[in-house]
N, C-alpha and C positions, 0 to 999 in steps of 0.2 A: 633478648636484648639486655646485656648486663650493665650498660652505661646509662644511668638514669638521665643525665644531662642530654646525651645524644637523643634518647627516646623523647624527651620533652621537646627538643628542637624539631624532630621529625613530626611529632604530633601537631606542633604549632604550624609547621609548613603545610601539613596535610589539611588542617583547618582553614588556612589561608587560601589554599588552592580550591577547596570545596566552596568557600565563600565567593571566590572569584568566578568559579564555575556557575554557581547559582545566579550570580549577577549577570553573566553572559547569557544564561538560559532565559532570563527574564526579558531580554530584549526581543521584540517581535520580529518574525520573518516579514518580508515585504514581497507581495506578489502583485505586480502591476500588469494589467491586461488591457491592451489597446487595440481597437479596431481601426481600420483604414477607410475613412470616408463614410462613417455611420452617423447619421444626423438624428436629432431629436425631432419628433417623439416616437421614433419607430421601434417600439418595444411594447410588449403586452402590458407591462406595469404602468406605462404612460398612457394607456388607453387605445393604442392601435388595435383595430379589430381584425387585421389580416395577418400581419407577421407574427410568428410564434417564437418567443424568447423565454422559455421556461427557466433556464439556468440563471439568466440575468434577473428575471423576476424573483426567483427564490433568493438570490443573493441580496436583492433590495429588501425583501421581507426580513431577512436575517440581520440586516444592518440599517444603513441610512440611504434613502433615495433623495437625490438632488433634483429639484425642479428648475433651478436657474443656474446651471453650470455652463460656462462659456470657454471656448478655446481662446488662447491669446491672439491667434491669427488663423484665418481659415485656409491655411496652406500647410502641407505636410511638414516640410523641413523647419520653418520657424515655429510652428506649433509645438513640435517635439523638442526643439531647442529650449523653448520656454518652460516646458514640463521638466526637463532635466536640470536646468540651471536655476529655476525660480525667479528668472529675470524677465522684464518686459522685452519684447522682441526687438525694439529699436536700440537696445543696449548691446545686442549680440553682433554688431558689425556685419560681416559677410553673412552670418547665420540668420539675418533677417529676411533673406531671399530663399526661394525654392532652388534646389540643385546648386547649393553653395558649399561652404565648409564652416564648421564651428571652430573658431580659433582656439588654440590649445589653452590659452589663458583663462578660458571660461570653464570653471570646475563644475562637474555634474554631481548630483547626489549619489549615484553609484560609486563614483571615485571616493567621496567622503566616507561612505559606509564601508567600502573596502579597506580604507585606511584605519577604520575603527574596528576591524576584525570580522566584518561580514564576508561571506562567500558570495560573489556576484556573478550573474550570467544573463545572457540574452538569447532568445530564439526568435527568428523571423526579422521583421522590420523594426529596427531600433530608431536611432536618430537618422534622418535622411528623408529623401534621397540627396546625395551630395558626395563630396570627395573626403575621404579620411586622410589620405597621405598629404594632401595640400594643406591640411591643418597641422601637420607635424605629429599626428597621432598614429599609434600602431594598432588601434582597435576602435570599434564603434564607441562613441561617447556613452552609450547605454550599457556597455560591458562586453566581456568576451563572449563569443558565439558558441552555442551548443545546438545540436540537431534537434533535440527534444528536451522537454522538462524532465523526463525520466533520466536522461543522460546527465543532465545538470545535477539532479538530486543525488546521484551516485558520488559526486565530487564534494558534497557538503558534509563535513564532519558532524557527528551526532551532537557534539557539544557547541556547535557554532550556529548562529543565525544566518539566514541568506536573504539576498535581495535579487529578485528575478524579474526580468522584463520579457513579457510575451507579446510580440507584435504581429498580429494577423495581417494578411494581405486582403482580407475581406472587409467590407464589400466594395473594394476598389474595382474599377473597370479594367479590362473588358469583361463583359458578361456572355454567357452562353445563351443566345437568343432562344426564348421560349422555355428556359429552365424553370422559371417561377410557375408558369402555368402547368408545366409537366409535373411539378411537385404536388399539385393538387390545389394550389391557391387559385382563386377565381378573379378574372379581370374586372368583373362587374362589382366586386366588393371593394376595389381600390378607391380611396378618397384622393382625388387628384387635386393638388394645390392649385389655387386660382391663377398662379403665374405660369402654369403649364396649359397648353391646349389639351382638351379632353378628347383624345383620339385613341383608337385601338393600339397604335404603336406606342404611345406614351404609357397607357395602362400596362401593356406587356413589359415595357422597359422598367417600370416601377416594380412589377412582380419579380423580374430578374434580379433587381437590387435587393428586394426582400429575401429572395432565395439565398443570397450570399450573407445577408444579416443573420439568417437562421443558421447558416453554416458556421459563422463566427460564434454564435451562441452554443453550438455543439462543441466547438473547440474549448470554449470556456467551461462547459460541463466536464470535459475530459480532464482539464487542468485541476478542477476542484475535486474530482474523483481521485486523481493521483495524490493530491495534497492530503486527502483523508487517509488514503492507503499508507502514506508515509508517516502518519501520526503527527502531522505538523499543523493541522487546520486550526486547532484551538489557540495557537499563539502566532497566527499569521494575519497581518493586516492586508486585506485584499481590496484592490482598487480597480474598477472596470470602467472604461470610458472609450472615447474616440478622439481623433485628432482634428477633424473638421467636418463640415456638412457633406451631404450626399453629392456625388459627382454629376450634377445636373445643372442646367442653366439657372442662373441667379441663386445658386446655393454655394457650393465650394468656391472659394476665392472671393466671396462677397461678405460685407460686414453686416448684412441683414441677418436676422435670426436663422434663416434657412442655411446660412453658411457658418454660423458661430455657436449656435445653441446646441449643447452636447448632452447625450446620456451620461449619467454618472451615478454609480452606486458604490458604497464602501462598507465592508464588513470587517469587524474586529471583535471576535467573541470575548465577552467579559469586560470590554471597554466601551463599545458602541452599543447602546440599547437597541434591540431589534424592533423593527416595524416603524421606525421614525422616518418622517419626510420633512424636508426643509425647503422654505421659499427664499432663503438667503442667497444673495448673489455671490458666486464663487468663480474663480478663474482656474483653469487647469494648471497654470503656473504655480498655484498653491500646493500642488503635489509635493514639490521638492522640500519646502520647509516643513510640511506635514510629516513626511516620513523621517526626516532628520530629527525632528522633535520627538517623534514616537520612539526613535532609537536612542534617545537620551543625548542627542547632539544639539548644539545651538546653531540655528541657521546663520549663514554669513550675512554681514551688513550689506553686501552687494545685492542681496536678494530683495526685489521689490514686491514679491508676493508674500502672503501671510499664511501661517499654519492654520489648518482646519481643525486642529485638536480641540480648541475651546467649543467649537460647534458640534463636534462629534461626541465628545465625552461628557458634556454638561447640558442642562436644559436652558442655559443662558442664551440670550440673543446678542452675540458680539456686535459691537458698533463697527461701522465701516463696511457693512455688507449690504448697503442700500443701492449700490450700482456697481457696474463692472465696465472695464475698458477693453476695447479690442482694436486691432490695427492690421494693416497689410502694407507690404512693399511689392517687390517684383515676384510674381508667381512664375508662370512659364515665360520664356523669352520670346514675346509675341508682339513687340512694338518696335518699329524702326528706330535704330539707335540704342537698342538694348534697354529701353525705358521701362521704369517701374510704373505702377499705378498706386501712388501713395494715398492712404486714407487712414483716418483715425475716427473712433466712435465711442460713445458712452451709452450704455443701456441702463435705464432705471425701471422701476416697476410699471410705469405708465408710458414711458417714451423711449424712443431710440433716436439719438442725434448722430448724424454722420457728417464728417467734414472730408470732402474730396479735395485734396491739396493740389492736384493738377487736373482740373475739370476739362481742360482742352484735350486730354488723352482719352482713348477708348477704354472703358472699364474692363471689357472682356477681351481686349487685344485688338490689333488692327484688323480691318475688314479683309485685308489681303495677307496671305501667309508671310510671316517674317520669321525665319530661322527654324521654328519648331511648331509642331502640333497642327497648324492650319489656320484658316480664317477664324477670328474671334477665339484664339487659341487658349485663353484662360478657362474656357468651357471644355470639359472632357468630351471627346467624341462619343457619339452614341445615337440611338434612334430619336430620343427626345430633342437633342440638339439639331438633328437633321430636320425634324418637323418644324422647329422654331425658325430655323434659317430660311425655310421656304415660305415663311409668313411675314415678309418684310414690312407689310403695312399693318401688322397686328400689334396689339398691346403686349403680347408675349415677347415679341422681338424687341420692342422698345424697352421693356423692363430688364431684359437680359443683356442687351448689346449696345443700346444707344448711349451717347454721352450724357453725363449726369451733372446737375448743378453743383456749385461749390458746397452747398449745405442741403442736407435732407433731414426732415423731422417727421416722425411717425407717431401717431397716437395709438399705442399698441393694444390697449384694451378693446377699442372699437375697430382697430385695423390690425389684427394679429399677423396677417401675411405681409404687412408693410407695403401696401400698394399705393397709398395716397399721401404724397409728400405735402405737408402743411407748413413747411419752413417759411413760406412767404405770406402766410395769413396773419393779420394783425393780432387776432385773439391769442395767438401762440407766441407772440414776441417775447413775453416775459420768461416763459419756460425755456424758450430757445436760448435766451441770454444766460440763464442759470446753467443750463447744460453746457453751453459753449465755455463758460467760465470754469466749470468743473473739469472739462477736458483740457483746457489751457493749463490749469493748475497741475493736473496729473502729468502732462507732458513736461512741464517745468520741473516738477518734483523728481521725475525719473530721468532727467537729463536727456530728453528726446532731442536729437539733432534737428528735428523739424519744428521744434518749439520756436515761437517768434514770428516775425513778419514773413509773409510769403512762403511759409512752409519750410523754412530752413534750407539746407543744402540737398543735393540730389546724389549723395554718395552711393546709394544703392543701385543707381544706373550704371555705375562703373565697376562694381564688383564682378568677378568672373562667374560665368554660368557653365556648369559642368554637364548639363543635360544635352544630349545629342539632338540633331534635327529629326523631324518626323520621318519615319520610314516611308518610302514611296512605293 
């Protein structure tokens, strides 16, 4: 090179490119792994003595384990929509219902990361179930689809970070009857929740659910192994959770802890100190602002959720983590007139307060089949449901299927399964008023259409439902 000026320019450009490259390399990869219908506390690290989840347990040991993580809504589609957008479910219009669509105006964190230079991808169940084309979208809101993580990794340039969503179909029903027992788990070891009848059919059904939880954990292990083999593990933020509670009566599609309390572990080597556990209340909607902030982006003002980074990367106890809000609208289309079952709730350390906004409706769906699934169709079909429906005079049937009062209040430390509604007891009037006020304030602050007198409007009853009727 004989021209010193040209040489200086080239060296300057090279240094700038190297600096830019170093800046790009510093941004973390994002690996989000989500189960389908896996509820808390069904993991070894949470104290379950039957189900074996060594990969989730190890991830929790290497990062932070969350004791009080909650989905935004105990229904697949709205829960996943909240995770992707960082917004409360009632702000997502059609996306607040199961088998709906997520209007194109709602931007997701994979979109934002892609615009910032990330390679994004999806395997399995992303946003949904619902319609992509009716939203005017050309791909799933979670990103473009790939058959496997390995196939996706081949498309990621060595000098670019990635954002990848792995959506398992486990432990969603249907189950192979007897698969849990055949795997070596013992029915007599199962701890049956007191809102289920303790029968051989129920114990076996829980084991079959456990079998698929273990299969999900094996999938997680394979992903982590591939991440290590690719040399990407050290700079990857890994988030593992589920979308809603187990597909059993009084769990999925319910605002009690059995429907909304989620497993959650996050690992980020060098950023998140290993072996930490937190009792702070967090929402899965917090995922979106968290990954954006980790990538150096500012979460949008439309996001109602809050980044977890202050909790993850410091020993401070951030304010505003003393309670969490959950909600639901239409799950399956199982009420005459396409009606929703609207409810809102607030969970604090000691109490759960639930407001059923249309208590004249059946919480689990009409007793007679309407359009899809079957009688009480918000409960997924299976042996446990069959047993409960045969026990019409029992407490189990009442808890799962009968109509509920406008307000429910549970003293969770003494009543962890939330069986005894104390909303009408005078000694709890003050705490009920405080929680009601907190819920009212959250609904107002987040522009909930149901804020105000009589639960607002019923727009969710009118949104289209893209799920087909049950097969006969």
